[in-house]
C-alpha positions in Angstrom: 0.0 0.0 0.0 1.4 3.4 -1.0 1.8 6.1 1.7 -1.5 8.0 2.0 -1.6 11.8 2.3 -0.8 13.4 5.7 -4.5 14.1 6.3 -5.4 10.5 5.6 -2.6 9.2 7.8 -3.9 11.4 10.7 -7.4 10.2 10.1 -6.3 6.6 10.2 -4.2 7.2 13.3 -7.2 8.4 15.4 -9.4 5.5 14.3 -12.6 7.4 13.7 -14.7 4.2 13.6 -14.2 3.9 17.4 -15.1 7.5 18.3 -18.9 6.9 18.6 -17.9 5.1 21.8 -16.8 8.4 23.3 -19.8 10.4 22.1 -22.6 7.9 23.1 -22.3 8.3 27.0 -22.3 12.1 26.8 -25.5 12.0 24.6 -27.3 9.7 27.1 -26.2 11.6 30.2 -27.3 14.9 28.6 -30.7 13.5 27.6 -31.3 12.1 31.1 -30.3 15.4 32.7 -32.7 17.2 30.3 -35.5 14.8 31.3 -34.9 15.8 34.9 -35.1 19.5 34.0 -31.4 20.4 33.8 -29.4 21.7 30.8 -25.8 22.9 30.4 -24.7 23.1 26.8 -21.1 24.1 27.8 -20.7 21.0 29.9 -22.1 18.8 27.1 -19.8 20.1 24.4 -16.7 20.2 26.5 -17.4 16.8 28.1 -17.9 15.3 24.6 -14.6 16.9 23.4 -12.8 15.6 26.4 -14.1 12.1 26.0 -13.1 12.1 22.3 -9.6 13.3 23.1 -9.1 10.6 25.7 -10.3 8.0 23.2 -7.9 9.4 20.6 -5.0 9.3 23.1 -5.8 5.6 23.9 -5.8 4.9 20.1 -2.6 6.7 19.4 -0.7 5.2 22.3 -2.0 1.8 21.4 -0.6 2.2 17.9 2.9 2.7 19.3 2.7 0.2 22.2 1.4 -2.7 20.1 4.1 -2.1 17.5 6.8 -2.1 20.2 5.5 -5.3 21.7 5.3 -7.0 18.3 1.6 -7.3 18.2 1.3 -5.3 15.0 3.3 -6.8 12.2 3.0 -7.4 8.4 0.7 -10.3 9.2 -1.8 -8.0 10.8 -5.4 -8.6 9.4 -6.9 -5.5 11.0 -7.0 -1.9 9.7 -3.7 -0.3 8.9 -1.7 1.0 11.9 0.4 4.1 11.1 3.5 3.1 13.2 3.6 -0.4 11.8 3.2 0.9 8.2 6.0 3.4 8.7 3.7 6.3 7.9 4.5 8.0 11.2 7.5 7.4 13.4 7.1 6.4 17.0 8.3 9.8 18.0 5.7 11.5 15.8 2.9 9.4 17.3 4.1 10.1 20.8 4.2 13.8 20.1 0.7 13.6 18.9 -0.2 11.8 22.2 1.2 14.7 24.2 -0.8 17.2 22.2 -4.0 15.3 22.7 -3.4 14.9 26.4 -2.8 18.6 26.8 -6.1 19.2 25.0 -7.9 16.7 27.3 -6.4 18.4 30.4 -7.6 21.8 29.2 -11.2 20.4 29.0 -10.7 19.0 32.4 -9.8 22.4 33.8 -13.2 23.8 32.6 -15.1 20.7 33.8 -13.4 21.0 37.2 -14.4 24.7 37.4 -18.0 23.5 36.9 -18.0 20.4 39.1 -15.1 20.7 41.5 -11.6 19.3 41.7 -12.7 15.6 42.0 -13.8 15.8 38.4 -10.3 16.8 37.3 -8.9 13.9 39.3 -11.4 11.6 37.6 -10.1 12.9 34.3 -6.5 12.1 35.3 -7.5 8.6 36.3 -9.3 8.1 32.9 -6.1 9.2 31.1 -4.0 7.0 33.3 -6.1 3.9 32.5 -6.1 4.9 28.8 -2.3 4.7 29.0 -2.4 1.5 31.0 -4.6 -0.1 28.3 -1.5 -1.0 26.4 1.2 0.7 28.5 3.1 0.0 31.7 4.6 -3.3 32.9 1.2 -5.2 32.8 -1.0 -3.6 30.1 -4.7 -4.2 30.6 -5.1 -5.5 27.1 -2.4 -8.0 27.6 -3.8 -9.6 30.8 -7.4 -9.8 29.9 -8.7 -6.8 31.8 -9.4 -4.4 29.0 -13.0 -5.5 28.6 -13.7 -4.5 32.2 -11.9 -1.2 31.8 -14.0 -0.3 28.7 -17.2 -1.2 30.5 -16.4 0.9 33.5 -14.9 4.0 31.9 -16.8 4.2 28.6 -20.1 3.3 30.4 -20.5 4.0 34.0 -17.9 6.7 34.6 -18.6 8.7 31.4 -22.4 8.7 31.8 -22.4 9.3 35.6 -19.7 12.0 35.5 -21.4 13.9 32.7 -24.8 13.7 34.4 -23.3 14.9 37.7 -21.6 17.8 36.0 -25.0 19.0 34.5 -27.3 18.2 37.5 -25.0 18.4 40.5 -25.8 15.0 41.9 -26.2 11.4 40.7 -29.4 9.5 40.0 -29.9 5.7 39.9 -31.0 6.0 36.2 -27.4 7.2 35.3 -25.9 4.0 36.7 -28.4 1.8 34.8 -27.9 3.7 31.5 -24.2 3.7 32.0 -24.3 -0.1 31.7 -26.6 0.1 28.7 -24.0 2.3 27.0 -20.9 0.5 28.2 -21.9 -3.0 27.1 -22.1 -2.2 23.3 -18.9 -0.3 23.6 -17.2 -3.4 25.1 -18.5 -5.4 22.1 -16.3 -3.3 19.9 -13.3 -4.6 21.8 -14.6 -8.2 21.5 -14.7 -7.9 17.7 -11.1 -6.6 17.7 -10.0 -9.5 19.9 -11.7 -12.1 17.8 -10.1 -10.8 14.7 -6.6 -10.7 16.2 -6.8 -13.9 18.2 -4.0 -15.7 16.4 -1.5 -12.8 16.3 -2.3 -11.8 19.9 -1.5 -15.3 21.1 1.9 -15.2 19.3 3.0 -12.2 21.4 1.4 -13.4 24.6 -1.4 -10.8 24.5 -3.8 -12.7 26.8 -7.1 -11.2 25.9 -10.3 -13.0 27.0 -10.6 -14.5 23.6 -7.1 -15.8 23.6 -7.6 -17.2 27.2 -11.0 -18.9 26.6 -11.4 -19.3 22.9 -13.5 -18.2 19.9 -16.8 -19.5 21.2 -16.3 -17.5 24.4 -15.8 -14.3 22.4 -18.9 -14.9 20.4 -20.9 -15.4 23.6 -19.4 -12.3 25.1 -20.4 -10.3 22.1 -24.0 -11.5 22.4 -24.0 -10.7 26.1 -22.8 -7.2 25.4 -25.3 -6.3 22.6 -28.4 -8.3 23.7 -27.5 -7.8 27.4 -27.6 -4.1 27.0 -31.2 -4.4 25.7 -32.0 -6.7 28.7 -30.6 -4.1 31.2 -32.7 -1.4 29.6 -35.8 -3.6 29.7 -35.2 -4.4 33.4 -34.7 -0.7 34.1 -38.0 0.1 32.5 -39.8 -2.7 34.4 -38.5 -1.6 37.7 -38.9 2.1 37.0 -35.2 2.8 37.3 -35.1 4.8 34.0 -37.6 7.2 32.4 -40.4 5.4 30.6 -39.5 7.0 27.3 -36.2 5.0 27.2 -38.2 2.1 25.7 -37.4 3.6 22.3 -33.9 2.1 22.7 -35.5 -1.4 22.6 -36.2 -0.8 18.9 -32.6 -1.8 18.3 -33.1 -5.3 19.7 -33.7 -7.1 16.4 -30.6 -5.3 15.0 -28.6 -6.5 18.0 -29.7 -10.1 17.3 -28.7 -9.7 13.6 -25.3 -8.4 14.6 -24.7 -11.4 16.8 -25.7 -13.7 13.9 -23.3 -11.8 11.6 -20.4 -12.3 14.0 -20.9 -16.0 14.0 -20.3 -16.2 10.2 -17.2 -14.0 10.1 -13.5 -14.5 11.1 -10.2 -12.8 10.5 -10.2 -9.8 8.1 -13.9 -10.3 7.4 -14.5 -8.9 10.9 -13.1 -5.5 10.1 -16.4 -4.0 8.7 -18.2 -5.3 11.8 -15.9 -3.2 14.0 -17.3 0.1 12.8 -20.8 -1.4 12.5 -20.7 -2.4 16.2 -19.5 1.1 17.2 -22.4 2.7 15.3 -24.8 0.2 16.8 -23.9 1.4 20.3 -24.4 5.0 19.1 -27.8 4.1 17.6 -29.0 2.6 20.9 -27.8 5.6 22.8 -29.4 8.0 20.4 -32.7 6.1 20.3 -33.1 5.9 24.1 -32.0 9.6 24.4 -34.6 10.8 22.0 -37.2 8.7 23.9 -36.2 10.1 27.2 -36.3 13.7 26.1 -39.6 13.4 24.2 
């Protein structure tokens, strides 16, 4: 493959297909806050920007870290990685990481001004875990803990923190919807791990799929997509979430279809499903948000 333009390289480096995972929790939290009579456009926009920047940092650092550990080679079947392809040097990618972190910290200053210093600390912790995803002596992605990290930080933490910033206190519905958002986001990682199972095993990257096998990964994917719908349904039954959130259940047939698609794909054929899964999570979040508001 010839070297793409600078703009195309930058676009590939930030992995835009994963960014819906950063947007979804902010949309849901904002909708829930609106349903409870609270609005703060500044917090919504800055929180969304901060979440996107943290996601981009995780993606950029992962690009370098996986290359250094030998996980990204010429045998890679996933989307192109700019470090492995030689389109950006390790130094250039790390410099981009620094710039993105500075931007994320600036958003944290504003959010801390609104919600207090614990919010800034929470932002620092989020950045730390974004680094530990593939950095440090025992990266989360290499010991099978990445799935839990994604569920917590891209679900519960992101939804609850944004809701708290807008409203000033937490509500049980934020915890429930955090799980509804976090599960489909975790499914993105499952697709990634299923696709890279063989190459991950070669470099001792002990993802859950490497540890427990392909069938486990398929079941985990089903639990993430269909389980999110189940959590939403239970929240509605027990009155834990606003009744309008039922609109999110419209995506259940699509979730079942995605699970069926996964069972028929392997290797490079899973690449399109990666972006599809990310967009599915955003669709669920958007649907339930519209229902909650209306």
